[in-house]
C-alpha positions as CSV (number, residue, x, y, z in Angstrom):
1,M,-166.6,86.9,89.5
2,G,-164.5,85.5,92.3
3,E,-160.8,85.5,92.7
4,W,-158.8,82.4,91.4
5,V,-156.2,81.1,93.6
6,G,-154.3,78.8,91.6
7,R,-151.3,76.5,92.4
8,N,-149.0,78.0,89.6
9,K,-149.3,81.7,90.7
10,G,-145.7,82.2,91.0
11,A,-144.6,80.4,87.9
12,V,-144.7,80.9,84.3
13,M,-148.2,81.7,83.3
14,R,-149.9,78.7,81.4
15,I,-152.3,80.1,78.8
16,L,-155.0,77.9,77.1
17,H,-156.8,79.2,74.0
18,L,-160.0,77.5,72.8
19,G,-160.1,78.3,69.1
20,K,-162.1,77.0,66.1
21,Y,-159.1,76.3,63.9
22,Y,-155.4,77.4,63.7
23,P,-153.2,78.6,60.8
24,P,-152.3,77.5,58.3
25,Y,-156.2,77.3,58.1
26,R,-157.1,80.8,56.8
27,G,-159.4,83.1,58.6
28,G,-159.7,86.2,60.6
29,M,-160.2,84.5,63.9
30,E,-157.4,82.2,63.2
31,S,-154.9,85.0,62.4
32,V,-155.5,86.8,65.4
33,L,-155.4,83.7,67.5
34,R,-152.0,82.9,66.0
35,D,-150.7,86.5,66.7
36,L,-151.7,86.3,70.3
37,C,-150.2,82.8,70.7
38,E,-146.8,83.5,69.3
39,R,-146.5,86.9,70.8
40,H,-146.9,85.5,74.1
41,A,-145.2,82.2,73.8
42,S,-141.7,83.9,74.9
43,R,-143.0,84.7,78.4
44,A,-145.6,82.1,78.9
45,R,-146.7,78.4,78.2
46,V,-149.1,78.7,75.5
47,T,-151.5,76.1,74.2
48,A,-154.0,76.2,71.4
49,L,-156.6,73.7,71.6
50,V,-158.6,73.7,68.3
51,S,-160.4,71.5,65.8
52,N,-158.7,69.7,62.9
53,T,-160.2,69.6,59.6
54,N,-160.3,65.7,59.5
55,R,-160.6,62.7,62.0
56,E,-157.1,62.6,63.1
57,T,-155.9,64.4,66.2
58,I,-152.3,66.1,65.8
59,E,-150.4,67.5,68.6
60,E,-147.3,69.9,67.3
61,E,-145.3,73.1,68.1
62,R,-145.8,76.1,65.7
63,G,-143.9,79.3,66.6
64,G,-143.2,78.1,70.0
65,V,-147.0,77.4,70.6
66,R,-148.3,73.8,71.4
67,V,-151.1,73.3,69.1
68,V,-153.6,70.5,69.6
69,R,-155.9,69.9,66.6
70,V,-158.4,67.6,67.8
71,G,-160.1,65.3,65.4
72,C,-163.4,66.4,63.8
73,R,-166.2,64.3,62.7
74,G,-167.9,66.9,60.5
75,T,-169.0,70.5,60.0
76,P,-172.9,70.9,60.0
77,F,-173.9,74.5,59.6
78,S,-170.0,75.3,59.7
79,V,-169.7,74.0,63.2
80,P,-167.1,71.3,63.7
81,I,-168.1,68.3,65.7
82,V,-165.1,67.7,68.1
83,P,-166.1,64.8,70.4
84,G,-162.6,64.5,71.8
85,L,-162.3,68.3,73.0
86,P,-163.8,67.9,76.6
87,R,-161.1,65.2,77.3
88,W,-158.4,67.4,76.0
89,L,-159.7,70.5,78.1
90,R,-159.7,68.3,81.2
91,R,-155.9,67.1,80.7
92,T,-154.5,70.6,79.7
93,P,-153.5,72.7,82.8
94,A,-154.0,76.2,82.7
95,D,-153.7,79.3,84.9
96,V,-156.1,81.4,82.4
97,I,-158.4,80.2,79.6
98,V,-159.4,82.2,76.6
99,H,-162.5,81.2,74.7
100,H,-162.6,82.7,71.2
101,E,-166.6,83.3,70.3
102,P,-168.2,82.2,68.2
103,N,-167.2,78.6,68.7
104,P,-170.2,76.6,70.0
105,V,-168.5,73.3,70.3
106,A,-165.6,74.7,72.4
107,L,-168.1,76.7,74.5
108,L,-170.2,73.6,75.1
109,S,-167.1,71.5,76.1
110,Y,-165.9,74.3,78.5
111,L,-169.6,74.1,80.2
112,S,-169.3,70.4,80.5
113,V,-165.9,70.4,82.1
114,R,-166.2,73.7,84.1
115,P,-162.3,74.2,84.7
116,Q,-161.6,76.3,87.6
117,A,-159.0,78.5,85.9
118,P,-160.2,82.1,85.2
119,L,-161.8,82.7,82.0
120,V,-161.4,85.4,79.4
121,V,-163.8,85.5,76.3
122,W,-162.6,87.1,73.2
123,F,-165.9,87.9,71.4
124,H,-165.0,88.2,67.8
125,S,-168.4,88.2,66.2
126,D,-172.0,87.3,66.8
127,I,-173.9,84.3,65.1
128,V,-176.0,86.1,62.5
129,R,-177.3,83.8,59.8
130,Q,-178.2,80.6,61.8
131,R,-180.8,82.3,63.7
132,L,-182.8,79.3,65.1
133,F,-179.6,77.8,66.3
134,Y,-178.4,81.0,67.9
135,W,-181.8,81.1,70.1
136,T,-180.8,77.6,71.3
137,Y,-177.4,78.4,71.9
138,R,-177.9,81.8,73.5
139,P,-178.6,80.6,77.0
140,F,-175.3,78.5,77.0
141,L,-173.4,81.7,75.8
142,R,-174.7,83.6,78.6
143,R,-173.7,81.2,81.1
144,V,-170.1,81.5,79.7
145,L,-170.2,85.2,79.6
146,E,-171.4,85.1,83.2
147,R,-168.2,83.2,84.3
148,A,-165.7,85.4,82.4
149,Q,-163.2,87.8,84.1
150,A,-163.3,89.8,81.0
151,I,-165.0,90.0,77.7
152,V,-162.7,91.5,75.0
153,V,-163.9,93.1,71.8
154,A,-162.2,94.6,68.9
155,S,-164.2,97.8,68.5
156,P,-166.8,99.6,70.7
157,N,-169.4,98.9,68.0
158,H,-169.2,95.1,68.9
159,V,-170.9,96.0,72.2
160,R,-173.3,98.6,70.7
161,Y,-174.9,96.2,68.1
162,T,-174.5,92.9,69.6
163,P,-177.8,92.4,71.9
164,I,-176.2,90.0,74.4
165,L,-173.0,92.2,74.8
166,N,-175.4,94.8,76.0
167,E,-176.1,93.0,79.0
168,F,-172.2,92.7,79.8
169,S,-171.1,96.1,78.7
170,K,-169.4,96.6,82.1
171,E,-167.3,93.4,81.5
172,C,-166.2,94.5,78.0
173,L,-162.8,95.6,77.1
174,V,-161.9,97.1,73.8
175,I,-158.7,96.0,72.1
176,P,-158.6,96.5,68.5
177,Y,-157.1,94.0,66.2
178,G,-153.5,94.7,65.1
179,I,-151.2,93.8,62.3
180,D,-147.6,93.5,61.8
181,R,-146.8,96.6,59.9
182,A,-143.5,95.4,58.6
183,R,-145.3,92.8,56.6
184,F,-146.8,95.5,54.6
185,S,-143.7,97.7,54.0
186,P,-142.9,98.5,50.4
187,T,-139.9,96.6,49.9
188,A,-138.0,96.7,46.7
189,E,-139.6,93.2,45.8
190,V,-143.0,94.4,46.7
191,T,-142.6,97.6,44.7
192,D,-141.3,95.9,41.6
193,R,-144.2,93.4,41.7
194,A,-146.7,96.1,42.3
195,A,-145.4,98.0,39.3
196,A,-145.7,94.9,37.3
197,I,-149.3,94.5,38.2
198,R,-150.1,98.1,37.2
199,A,-148.3,97.6,33.8
200,E,-150.5,94.9,32.8
201,H,-153.5,97.1,32.2
202,P,-153.6,101.1,31.7
203,L,-156.8,101.5,33.9
204,P,-156.7,102.3,37.6
205,I,-157.2,99.3,39.9
206,V,-159.9,98.7,42.3
207,L,-159.1,95.6,44.6
208,F,-161.2,93.4,46.7
209,V,-159.6,90.7,49.2
210,G,-161.6,88.3,50.9
211,R,-163.8,85.2,51.0
212,F,-166.5,84.8,48.4
213,A,-169.2,84.4,51.0
214,Y,-172.8,85.9,51.4
215,Y,-172.0,88.7,53.7
216,K,-169.1,90.1,51.8
217,G,-171.6,92.0,49.1
218,I,-169.3,91.2,46.3
219,S,-172.3,91.1,43.8
220,Y,-172.8,94.8,44.6
221,L,-169.3,95.7,44.0
222,V,-169.3,93.6,40.7
223,Q,-172.5,95.4,39.6
224,A,-171.0,98.9,40.4
225,M,-168.3,98.3,37.9
226,R,-170.9,98.9,35.0
227,D,-170.4,102.6,36.0
228,V,-166.8,102.7,36.6
229,S,-163.9,102.9,34.2
230,A,-161.4,100.8,36.1
231,R,-159.8,97.3,36.6
232,L,-161.4,95.4,39.4
233,I,-159.3,92.6,40.8
234,L,-161.1,90.1,43.1
235,A,-158.6,88.1,45.3
236,G,-160.0,85.2,47.1
237,A,-162.2,82.0,47.0
238,G,-165.4,80.6,48.5
239,P,-168.8,79.2,48.0
240,L,-170.1,82.0,46.0
241,H,-167.2,82.0,43.6
242,G,-169.1,80.4,40.6
243,Q,-172.1,82.7,41.0
244,I,-170.0,85.8,41.0
245,R,-168.1,84.6,37.9
246,Q,-171.4,84.3,36.2
247,L,-172.5,87.7,37.3
248,A,-169.3,89.3,36.0
249,K,-170.0,87.8,32.5
250,S,-173.1,89.9,32.3
251,V,-171.9,93.1,33.6
252,A,-171.3,95.5,30.6
253,S,-168.2,97.1,32.5
254,P,-166.0,99.7,30.8
255,G,-163.1,98.2,32.4
256,V,-162.0,94.6,33.4
257,I,-163.1,92.2,36.1
258,E,-160.3,89.7,37.1
259,F,-160.5,86.8,39.4
260,A,-157.0,86.3,41.0
261,G,-158.2,83.3,43.2
262,E,-156.5,82.7,46.5
263,V,-153.0,84.3,46.5
264,P,-150.0,84.1,48.5
265,D,-149.6,86.7,51.4
266,A,-146.6,88.4,49.5
267,E,-148.8,88.9,46.6
268,I,-151.8,90.4,48.5
269,V,-149.3,92.9,49.8
270,A,-148.2,93.7,46.3
271,L,-151.8,94.0,44.9
272,M,-152.6,96.4,48.0
273,H,-149.7,98.5,47.1
274,A,-150.7,98.4,43.1
275,C,-154.2,99.3,43.8
276,D,-155.7,102.8,43.7
277,V,-158.8,102.0,45.9
278,F,-159.6,98.9,48.2
279,V,-163.1,98.2,48.6
280,L,-164.9,96.0,51.3
281,P,-168.6,96.0,50.2
282,S,-169.7,93.7,53.0
283,V,-173.5,94.1,53.8
284,E,-173.9,91.9,57.0
285,R,-172.5,92.5,60.7
286,S,-171.1,89.0,60.1
287,E,-168.1,91.1,58.9
288,A,-167.4,92.2,62.5
289,F,-164.2,94.3,62.0
290,G,-162.9,93.8,58.4
291,I,-159.1,93.7,59.4
292,V,-158.4,93.6,55.5
293,Q,-159.2,97.3,55.6
294,V,-156.4,97.8,58.1
295,E,-154.0,96.0,55.8
296,A,-155.0,98.3,53.0
297,M,-154.7,101.3,55.1
298,A,-151.1,100.3,56.2
299,C,-150.4,100.5,52.4
300,R,-151.6,104.0,52.2
301,K,-154.8,103.1,50.3
302,P,-158.2,104.7,50.8
303,V,-161.0,102.4,51.7
304,V,-164.6,102.2,50.6
305,S,-166.8,100.3,52.8
306,C,-170.4,100.1,53.9
307,R,-172.1,101.7,57.0
308,I,-173.0,98.2,58.5
309,P,-174.0,97.9,62.2
310,S,-170.4,96.4,63.2
311,G,-166.8,97.6,63.7
312,V,-166.3,98.1,59.8
313,P,-167.3,101.8,59.8
314,W,-165.4,102.4,63.0
315,V,-162.3,101.1,61.4
316,N,-162.7,103.1,58.2
317,R,-163.8,106.6,59.3
318,D,-165.9,108.3,56.6
319,G,-164.0,111.2,55.2
320,I,-160.7,110.4,57.2
321,T,-159.5,107.2,56.1
322,G,-161.9,106.5,53.3
323,L,-165.5,106.7,52.4
324,T,-168.6,104.7,53.6
325,V,-171.8,104.3,51.9
326,R,-175.1,102.6,52.3
327,P,-174.9,98.8,52.4
328,A,-176.3,96.8,49.4
329,D,-176.2,99.8,47.0
330,S,-174.1,99.3,43.8
331,G,-174.8,102.9,42.7
332,A,-173.6,104.3,45.8
333,L,-170.3,102.2,45.7
334,A,-169.7,103.2,42.2
335,Q,-170.2,106.9,43.1
336,A,-167.8,106.6,45.9
337,I,-165.1,104.6,43.8
338,N,-165.4,107.3,41.0
339,R,-165.0,110.1,43.5
340,L,-161.8,108.6,44.7
341,L,-160.4,107.6,41.2
342,G,-161.1,111.3,39.9
343,D,-159.3,113.0,42.7
344,E,-155.7,112.1,43.3
345,V,-155.3,114.7,46.1
346,L,-158.0,113.0,48.3
347,R,-156.9,109.6,47.6
348,R,-153.3,110.6,48.9
349,R,-154.9,112.4,52.1
350,L,-157.1,109.7,52.9
351,G,-154.3,107.1,52.6
352,E,-151.9,108.9,54.6
353,N,-154.5,109.4,57.3
354,G,-155.2,105.6,57.2
355,R,-151.5,104.6,57.4
356,E,-151.3,107.0,60.6
357,R,-154.4,105.4,62.2
358,V,-152.8,102.0,61.8
359,H,-149.6,103.1,63.4
360,R,-151.4,104.8,66.3
361,E,-154.2,102.1,66.9
362,F,-153.9,98.9,64.9
363,T,-150.6,97.6,65.7
364,I,-149.9,93.8,66.7
365,E,-147.6,95.3,69.5
366,R,-150.6,97.2,71.0
367,M,-153.0,94.4,70.7
368,T,-150.8,91.6,72.2
369,D,-149.5,93.9,75.0
370,S,-153.0,95.0,76.0
371,F,-154.2,91.5,75.9
372,W,-151.2,90.5,78.2
373,E,-152.3,93.0,80.9
374,V,-155.9,91.5,80.7
375,L,-154.6,88.0,81.1
376,T,-152.4,88.8,84.1
377,A,-155.1,90.7,85.6
378,A,-157.6,87.9,84.9
379,R,-155.0,85.4,86.5
380,S,-154.8,87.4,89.9
381,G,-158.5,88.2,89.9
382,R,-158.2,92.1,89.2
383,G,-160.1,93.9,86.6
384,A,-158.3,95.7,83.6
385,E,-159.8,99.2,84.0
386,A,-157.6,100.8,81.5
387,Y,-159.5,99.0,78.7
388,R,-163.0,99.4,79.9
389,Y,-165.8,99.8,77.4
390,D,-167.0,103.5,77.6
391,P,-170.4,103.7,76.0
392,G,-170.2,107.7,76.0
393,S,-167.3,107.6,73.8
394,V,-168.9,105.5,70.9
395,A,-169.9,107.2,67.7
396,V,-173.2,106.0,66.5
397,V,-173.0,104.4,62.9
398,G,-175.5,106.3,60.6
């Protein structure tokens, strides 16, 4: 990994992010991309080169960030086909390029153009479901990782449980995702709305927020409610929405299962403050981190999640910030939820621990400041040793 001697070394840094989509498109990767871009826009020239959701190419400014949404011709296997991306990559000057993985079209565009600026890869998650596609894609991914000055992951478990990252552990840097804590503060408006939500039904509230997708394990949570006397609120939408609704009708629950649909950010915050327990029942490592857990923890809520081989149980520490259970086990989910609902002292202790962990490790300031150091180091050809992955410090998921 040689040193990049650019023509812009003494000027304001030009950062080019290669993302899949950009907000207002909703998604975990997209939220992280926006936060990184906007937080760095005050001290750098930041461009986000992403796919549009239609054939039109749009160039705009959002939060001080130049956003280029390149026209898309379709999304087979959830992969946007963006034939104009290599052309935009060639014409966009940069002192450092950030590739957000997984993003096959951007990765192949990068390999076709082979820009000379230093490369940093933020590896958000592995491709899990499309295995045949992955084995075709893997050699190209390896070539990009070999060119990277640094590979950033959000938790040590990303490296431990992602086979291809095992080969590049010395280049991996751990920078946890961070949130804007002020957004989750119990303002008077949030407190009033949370009280109104609780007043709608006398039962305690169990909350899920997320996409209705195969890896989320929502069906196991719905089935668990047969044995839980509580009100389950499911906030979100997705391809399995109809299937989950049908399942909910067949569940002889002593409580109530409500479908809130996609709700505004302010309502999500109110729901999190209103609930007694937050549950992330994901069953596949496609759920690489579960930043929604961090959001619930910021609201002092204990989390129930599953021990999947990803960053999820690294975020939610069993017995410290919440409880973790076997994946795909509705009985175990019910037992954990009932344990928390039946012990207010435990709920409060885990909730306070979670909030402290957020303030200590999962702030947007820590994430963006740490990544700025990685970018400046990459620009000058230096390493970022302070954030090196240390395999000896990683707790095994079990």
